[in-house]
VEXLUMKOL-116199 format. One record per residue (C-alpha): residue in three letters; z, y, x. Coordinates in steps of 0.02 Angstrom, whole numbers, plus 50000, padded with zeros to 5 digits. Layout:
<rs>
ALAZYX...
</rs>
This chain:
<rs>
UNK501604897051107UNK501004890050940UNK502024883650794UNK501304867050731UNK502284867750567UNK501584884350504UNK499874888150430UNK499094904950388UNK499484912450218UNK497704919150207UNK496514906150281UNK497704891050297UNK497284889350481UNK498564881150593UNK499464880950707UNK499984899150712UNK500354908050875UNK502054915750909UNK501754934450933UNK503544940950934UNK504974928750958UNK506674937150966UNK508314932750878UNK508164947650760UNK506264949650757UNK504974936150722UNK503104937650694UNK501724924450696UNK499864927450723UNK498374918150652UNK497004917150786UNK495724912950653UNK495874927850533UNK497014939350636UNK498414940350506UNK500144944150577UNK501424935950463UNK503054926350437UNK504224940750479UNK506074939550438UNK506714949750291UNK507864964150335UNK509324969550227UNK508924983350102UNK510224993750194UNK508914997650327UNK508035008950199UNK509585019350163UNK510395033350264UNK509175042550376UNK507675031350340UNK506825043950224UNK507255059750323UNK505545061050404UNK504745060250231UNK505855073550153UNK505555085550300UNK503665084450269UNK503705082750081UNK502505097050044UNK501175091150165UNK501355073550098UNK501085079949921UNK499435087649976UNK498895071550063UNK499405061349912UNK498365072649798UNK496845069049906UNK497155050349904UNK497395049949716UNK495875060749682UNK494765048149771UNK495165035049637UNK494855045449481UNK493045040149465UNK493615022149439UNK494955025049307UNK494755022649120UNK495595038949071UNK495625056949130UNK497535057349116UNK498055040749193UNK499795033349200UNK500175030049383UNK501505019049464UNK501985023249644UNK502805008149726UNK503935013149869UNK504015031049806UNK505245036849942UNK505605055449912UNK504305056649773UNK502845065549857UNK501535054749772UNK502405055449603UNK502455074449615UNK500645075149670UNK500125064849519UNK501095076349404UNK500225091349484UNK498575083149438UNK499155082149258UNK499485063349262UNK500925053249194UNK501855046749345UNK503235034049378UNK503995028949545UNK505035014149604UNK505935010949768UNK507254998949835UNK508225013549911UNK509565020749798UNK509645036249907UNK507785039449886UNK507895037149697UNK509395048849687UNK508395062149781UNK506885059949667UNK507955062149513UNK508655078549580UNK506835084249581UNK506625079149398UNK505465064549439UNK505345048549336UNK505895036149469UNK506875019849462UNK507745008249584UNK507134990349599UNK507934976149697UNK506444965649747UNK504664960949701UNK504884960449511UNK504394976349420UNK505324981449260UNK503734984949162UNK502684976049032UNK500994968349072UNK499494980249071UNK500544996149078UNK499755007049214UNK498025014149248UNK498385015849433UNK499585007749557UNK499815017049722UNK500775010849873UNK500795018450046UNK501485007650186UNK502384995450071UNK501414978950075UNK501914975650256UNK503754975250204UNK503684961250074UNK504204943050093UNK502694935350005UNK501084945550003UNK500164935349870UNK501654934849752UNK501904953549773UNK500084958049744UNK500034946849591UNK501534956249519UNK500694973049553UNK499114966549470UNK500124960949318UNK500684978549273UNK498924985749290UNK497844987749136UNK496174978449142UNK495024990049236UNK496504998849316UNK496405003349500UNK497555000749648UNK497515010549809UNK498545005449959UNK498765010150141UNK499544999650278UNK499564998650469UNK497944991950544UNK498154978550677UNK496414982150747UNK496825000050799UNK496465002950983UNK498255005851041UNK498944990550952UNK497584979551026UNK497834986651201UNK499734985851206UNK500044970851094UNK501884966751064UNK502384979851193UNK501924993351065UNK503644991950985UNK503455007150872UNK501964998650788UNK502874982150761UNK504594986550688UNK505684971950627UNK505544977450446UNK503644974450448UNK503454956350392UNK501544957250395UNK500204967150484UNK498424966450416UNK496664971450458UNK495304976450334UNK494554959050322UNK496104948450297UNK496924960350174UNK495294961450075UNK495234942450071UNK497014941150004UNK496694954349872UNK495164944949809UNK496114928449808UNK497444936349698UNK496104942549578UNK495714960349628UNK493954967349638UNK493644978149790UNK493014995949764UNK491955006049886UNK492825018350000UNK492485036449951UNK492805053350028UNK493265060649860UNK493175055749677UNK492825067849535UNK492465085149604UNK493545092549467UNK495085082249511UNK495675095049638UNK495615114049655UNK494125120249755UNK495135124149913UNK495915106649910UNK494225098449878UNK493545106450037UNK495115101350131UNK494955083750061UNK493175081850121UNK493665087450296UNK495255076750298UNK494435060850237UNK492895063350344UNK493975064950498UNK494975049550449UNK493365039650427UNK492805044950601UNK494485040050675UNK494345022850594UNK492605020150667UNK493265024850838UNK494745012950817UNK496065026250842UNK496685027050661UNK498285016950649UNK498135013150463UNK496865006050342UNK496585010550159UNK495894999350023UNK495455003149843UNK495274989149718UNK495464985949532UNK495974973049404UNK494324967549326UNK493964971149144UNK494084955649035UNK492484950048953UNK492404945748769UNK492284927148818UNK493854928348924UNK494824937048784UNK494274923748658UNK494804909848776UNK496514917848799
</rs>
Protein backbone atom coordinates (compact mmCIF):
# COMPACT_ATOMS: atom_id res chain seq x y z
CA UNK A 1 0.00 0.00 0.00
CA UNK A 2 1.31 3.50 -0.86
CA UNK A 3 1.01 6.71 1.11
CA UNK A 4 -0.05 9.58 -1.21
CA UNK A 5 0.90 12.27 1.33
CA UNK A 6 4.58 11.34 1.68
CA UNK A 7 7.46 11.93 -0.72
CA UNK A 8 11.00 10.63 -0.59
CA UNK A 9 13.55 12.58 1.46
CA UNK A 10 16.22 11.83 -1.13
CA UNK A 11 14.66 12.01 -4.61
CA UNK A 12 11.25 13.58 -3.76
CA UNK A 13 9.43 10.73 -5.48
CA UNK A 14 5.91 9.96 -4.34
CA UNK A 15 3.86 8.21 -3.27
CA UNK A 16 5.96 6.08 -0.93
CA UNK A 17 5.17 2.42 -0.31
CA UNK A 18 4.36 1.15 3.17
CA UNK A 19 7.06 -1.41 4.01
CA UNK A 20 6.37 -2.02 7.72
CA UNK A 21 3.06 -0.87 9.18
CA UNK A 22 2.65 -1.80 12.83
CA UNK A 23 1.47 0.29 15.80
CA UNK A 24 4.99 0.50 17.24
CA UNK A 25 7.03 0.14 14.03
CA UNK A 26 6.62 2.14 10.84
CA UNK A 27 8.84 2.26 7.75
CA UNK A 28 8.17 3.59 4.24
CA UNK A 29 9.99 2.64 1.04
CA UNK A 30 10.77 4.73 -2.03
CA UNK A 31 10.44 2.53 -5.14
CA UNK A 32 12.42 5.07 -7.17
CA UNK A 33 15.69 5.32 -5.17
CA UNK A 34 15.22 2.43 -2.70
CA UNK A 35 15.47 4.57 0.45
CA UNK A 36 13.69 3.15 3.51
CA UNK A 37 12.56 6.07 5.67
CA UNK A 38 9.98 7.76 7.93
CA UNK A 39 10.54 5.52 10.95
CA UNK A 40 9.12 6.50 14.34
CA UNK A 41 11.57 7.80 16.95
CA UNK A 42 12.14 5.54 19.94
CA UNK A 43 12.73 6.82 23.46
CA UNK A 44 16.39 7.24 24.41
CA UNK A 45 15.72 4.67 27.13
CA UNK A 46 16.07 1.92 24.49
CA UNK A 47 19.83 2.65 24.41
CA UNK A 48 20.30 2.18 28.14
CA UNK A 49 20.51 -0.99 30.25
CA UNK A 50 21.75 -4.01 28.29
CA UNK A 51 21.89 -2.28 24.89
CA UNK A 52 25.70 -1.90 24.90
CA UNK A 53 26.52 -5.29 26.48
CA UNK A 54 27.40 -6.92 23.16
CA UNK A 55 29.85 -4.08 22.46
CA UNK A 56 31.57 -4.24 25.84
CA UNK A 57 32.01 -8.03 25.59
CA UNK A 58 33.89 -7.59 22.29
CA UNK A 59 35.60 -4.30 23.06
CA UNK A 60 39.14 -5.45 22.23
CA UNK A 61 38.22 -6.89 18.84
CA UNK A 62 36.23 -3.75 18.09
CA UNK A 63 39.26 -1.61 18.91
CA UNK A 64 41.29 -3.55 16.32
CA UNK A 65 38.54 -3.19 13.70
CA UNK A 66 38.21 0.52 14.49
CA UNK A 67 41.99 0.97 14.04
CA UNK A 68 41.71 -0.53 10.55
CA UNK A 69 38.76 1.70 9.63
CA UNK A 70 40.48 4.83 10.89
CA UNK A 71 43.77 4.01 9.20
CA UNK A 72 42.02 3.90 5.81
CA UNK A 73 41.18 7.62 6.10
CA UNK A 74 44.61 8.95 7.07
CA UNK A 75 45.67 9.66 3.49
CA UNK A 76 42.85 12.19 3.21
CA UNK A 77 43.45 14.15 6.42
CA UNK A 78 45.25 17.46 6.72
CA UNK A 79 47.35 16.47 9.72
CA UNK A 80 49.28 13.45 10.94
CA UNK A 81 47.76 13.81 14.42
CA UNK A 82 44.09 14.50 13.71
CA UNK A 83 41.38 15.40 16.18
CA UNK A 84 38.62 12.82 15.76
CA UNK A 85 34.99 12.88 16.90
CA UNK A 86 33.24 9.52 17.28
CA UNK A 87 29.47 9.98 17.16
CA UNK A 88 27.65 7.16 18.92
CA UNK A 89 30.81 6.15 20.77
CA UNK A 90 29.09 3.38 22.81
CA UNK A 91 31.75 1.77 25.05
CA UNK A 92 34.57 3.78 23.47
CA UNK A 93 36.28 1.25 21.19
CA UNK A 94 36.82 3.76 18.38
CA UNK A 95 37.93 6.53 20.75
CA UNK A 96 40.46 4.15 22.29
CA UNK A 97 41.64 2.99 18.87
CA UNK A 98 42.23 6.60 17.83
CA UNK A 99 44.22 7.26 20.98
CA UNK A 100 46.31 4.15 20.26
CA UNK A 101 47.12 5.68 16.86
CA UNK A 102 48.35 8.81 18.64
CA UNK A 103 45.31 10.92 17.71
CA UNK A 104 43.27 13.34 19.79
CA UNK A 105 39.89 11.69 20.25
CA UNK A 106 36.47 12.74 21.55
CA UNK A 107 33.29 10.66 21.75
CA UNK A 108 29.60 11.48 22.15
CA UNK A 109 26.59 9.26 22.77
CA UNK A 110 22.97 9.66 23.88
CA UNK A 111 23.36 6.83 26.41
CA UNK A 112 24.40 7.98 29.87
CA UNK A 113 25.39 4.42 30.75
CA UNK A 114 27.76 4.24 27.78
CA UNK A 115 29.33 7.59 28.66
CA UNK A 116 29.75 6.56 32.29
CA UNK A 117 31.58 3.41 31.15
CA UNK A 118 33.84 5.39 28.79
CA UNK A 119 34.80 7.75 31.58
CA UNK A 120 35.81 4.85 33.81
CA UNK A 121 38.27 4.01 31.01
CA UNK A 122 39.67 7.56 31.06
CA UNK A 123 38.18 8.44 27.66
CA UNK A 124 37.10 11.96 26.66
CA UNK A 125 33.41 11.24 26.04
CA UNK A 126 30.27 13.33 26.53
CA UNK A 127 26.51 12.76 26.62
CA UNK A 128 24.33 14.49 24.05
CA UNK A 129 20.54 14.59 23.90
CA UNK A 130 19.85 14.83 20.19
CA UNK A 131 21.28 15.97 16.87
CA UNK A 132 23.01 19.15 18.06
CA UNK A 133 26.71 18.78 18.87
CA UNK A 134 28.28 20.90 21.65
CA UNK A 135 31.27 21.95 19.55
CA UNK A 136 32.31 25.00 17.55
CA UNK A 137 32.31 25.06 13.76
CA UNK A 138 35.40 23.58 12.03
CA UNK A 139 36.65 21.73 15.13
CA UNK A 140 37.50 18.19 13.96
CA UNK A 141 39.72 16.65 11.29
CA UNK A 142 37.67 13.46 11.23
CA UNK A 143 34.12 12.47 12.17
CA UNK A 144 33.49 8.74 12.57
CA UNK A 145 30.14 7.06 13.10
CA UNK A 146 29.38 3.36 12.96
CA UNK A 147 25.72 2.39 12.70
CA UNK A 148 24.38 5.75 13.85
CA UNK A 149 22.85 7.48 10.81
CA UNK A 150 20.01 4.94 10.61
CA UNK A 151 18.83 6.01 14.10
CA UNK A 152 18.26 9.74 13.45
CA UNK A 153 14.98 11.57 12.86
CA UNK A 154 16.17 13.75 9.96
CA UNK A 155 19.10 12.46 7.91
CA UNK A 156 19.89 15.71 6.06
CA UNK A 157 19.72 17.84 9.20
CA UNK A 158 21.96 15.39 11.04
CA UNK A 159 24.56 15.16 8.28
CA UNK A 160 24.62 18.96 7.99
CA UNK A 161 25.36 19.18 11.73
CA UNK A 162 28.17 16.63 11.42
CA UNK A 163 29.56 18.59 8.47
CA UNK A 164 29.43 21.81 10.51
CA UNK A 165 31.93 20.58 13.10
CA UNK A 166 34.38 19.31 10.46
CA UNK A 167 37.27 21.49 9.39
CA UNK A 168 37.39 22.31 5.65
CA UNK A 169 39.11 19.33 4.09
CA UNK A 170 38.19 17.15 7.07
CA UNK A 171 36.98 13.61 6.42
CA UNK A 172 33.99 11.61 7.58
CA UNK A 173 33.73 7.84 7.57
CA UNK A 174 30.48 6.06 8.32
CA UNK A 175 29.03 2.57 8.26
CA UNK A 176 25.36 1.61 8.20
CA UNK A 177 23.17 -1.40 7.28
CA UNK A 178 22.89 -2.01 3.53
CA UNK A 179 19.36 -2.63 2.24
CA UNK A 180 20.73 -4.34 -0.88
CA UNK A 181 22.37 -7.21 1.03
CA UNK A 182 21.17 -10.59 -0.21
CA UNK A 183 19.36 -11.70 2.94
CA UNK A 184 17.47 -8.42 3.37
CA UNK A 185 16.33 -8.51 -0.26
CA UNK A 186 15.29 -12.16 -0.04
CA UNK A 187 13.39 -11.97 3.25
CA UNK A 188 12.14 -8.38 3.13
CA UNK A 189 10.20 -7.25 6.20
CA UNK A 190 10.27 -10.82 7.55
CA UNK A 191 13.97 -10.32 8.37
CA UNK A 192 13.06 -8.69 11.68
CA UNK A 193 16.61 -8.59 13.06
CA UNK A 194 17.63 -6.39 10.13
CA UNK A 195 14.71 -3.97 10.55
CA UNK A 196 14.56 -3.12 14.29
CA UNK A 197 12.13 -0.35 15.35
CA UNK A 198 14.97 1.98 16.36
CA UNK A 199 16.23 2.11 12.74
CA UNK A 200 14.40 5.08 11.21
CA UNK A 201 16.23 4.74 7.87
CA UNK A 202 17.92 2.02 5.86
CA UNK A 203 20.14 3.05 2.96
CA UNK A 204 22.02 1.63 0.01
CA UNK A 205 25.28 2.95 -1.44
CA UNK A 206 23.58 5.07 -4.10
CA UNK A 207 20.93 6.86 -2.06
CA UNK A 208 23.20 7.58 0.90
CA UNK A 209 25.88 8.92 -1.47
CA UNK A 210 23.25 11.15 -3.07
CA UNK A 211 22.15 12.56 0.30
CA UNK A 212 25.75 13.18 1.37
CA UNK A 213 26.44 15.14 -1.81
CA UNK A 214 23.23 17.14 -1.43
CA UNK A 215 24.32 18.16 2.08
CA UNK A 216 27.69 19.29 0.72
CA UNK A 217 30.09 16.39 1.21
CA UNK A 218 32.57 15.26 -1.41
CA UNK A 219 32.79 11.49 -1.80
CA UNK A 220 36.19 9.82 -1.40
CA UNK A 221 37.31 6.58 -3.04
CA UNK A 222 37.09 3.38 -1.04
CA UNK A 223 40.50 2.08 0.02
CA UNK A 224 41.82 -1.09 1.57
CA UNK A 225 44.24 0.85 3.72
CA UNK A 226 45.54 4.41 4.01
CA UNK A 227 49.10 5.30 4.98
CA UNK A 228 51.17 2.16 5.40
CA UNK A 229 52.71 3.66 8.54
CA UNK A 230 49.38 4.27 10.27
CA UNK A 231 49.33 0.76 11.75
CA UNK A 232 51.94 -1.68 13.06
CA UNK A 233 53.12 -4.18 10.45
CA UNK A 234 51.09 -7.11 11.84
CA UNK A 235 47.90 -5.00 11.86
CA UNK A 236 48.59 -3.69 8.35
CA UNK A 237 48.68 -7.26 7.05
CA UNK A 238 45.53 -8.08 9.01
CA UNK A 239 43.88 -4.91 7.66
CA UNK A 240 44.59 -5.85 4.06
CA UNK A 241 43.09 -9.30 4.59
CA UNK A 242 40.11 -7.96 6.57
CA UNK A 243 39.20 -5.22 4.13
CA UNK A 244 39.84 -7.40 1.09
CA UNK A 245 37.44 -10.00 2.45
CA UNK A 246 34.85 -7.33 3.24
CA UNK A 247 35.12 -6.01 -0.31
CA UNK A 248 34.56 -9.51 -1.68
CA UNK A 249 31.54 -9.98 0.59
CA UNK A 250 30.06 -6.72 -0.66
CA UNK A 251 30.47 -7.76 -4.29
CA UNK A 252 28.73 -11.03 -3.52
CA UNK A 253 25.92 -9.18 -1.74
CA UNK A 254 26.36 -10.99 1.56
CA UNK A 255 27.83 -8.08 3.54
CA UNK A 256 25.06 -6.55 5.64
CA UNK A 257 26.61 -3.10 5.91
CA UNK A 258 28.04 -0.42 3.64
CA UNK A 259 30.87 2.02 4.32
CA UNK A 260 31.32 5.47 2.82
CA UNK A 261 34.19 7.94 3.15
CA UNK A 262 33.65 11.58 2.30
CA UNK A 263 34.99 14.99 3.21
CA UNK A 264 34.04 18.62 3.69
CA UNK A 265 35.55 20.38 0.67
CA UNK A 266 38.33 22.91 1.12
CA UNK A 267 37.16 26.47 0.61
CA UNK A 268 38.67 28.31 -2.31
CA UNK A 269 40.06 31.80 -1.97
CA UNK A 270 37.00 33.12 -3.87
CA UNK A 271 34.62 31.41 -1.45
CA UNK A 272 36.47 32.78 1.59
CA UNK A 273 36.39 36.31 0.13
CA UNK A 274 32.66 36.03 -0.56
CA UNK A 275 32.02 34.91 3.02
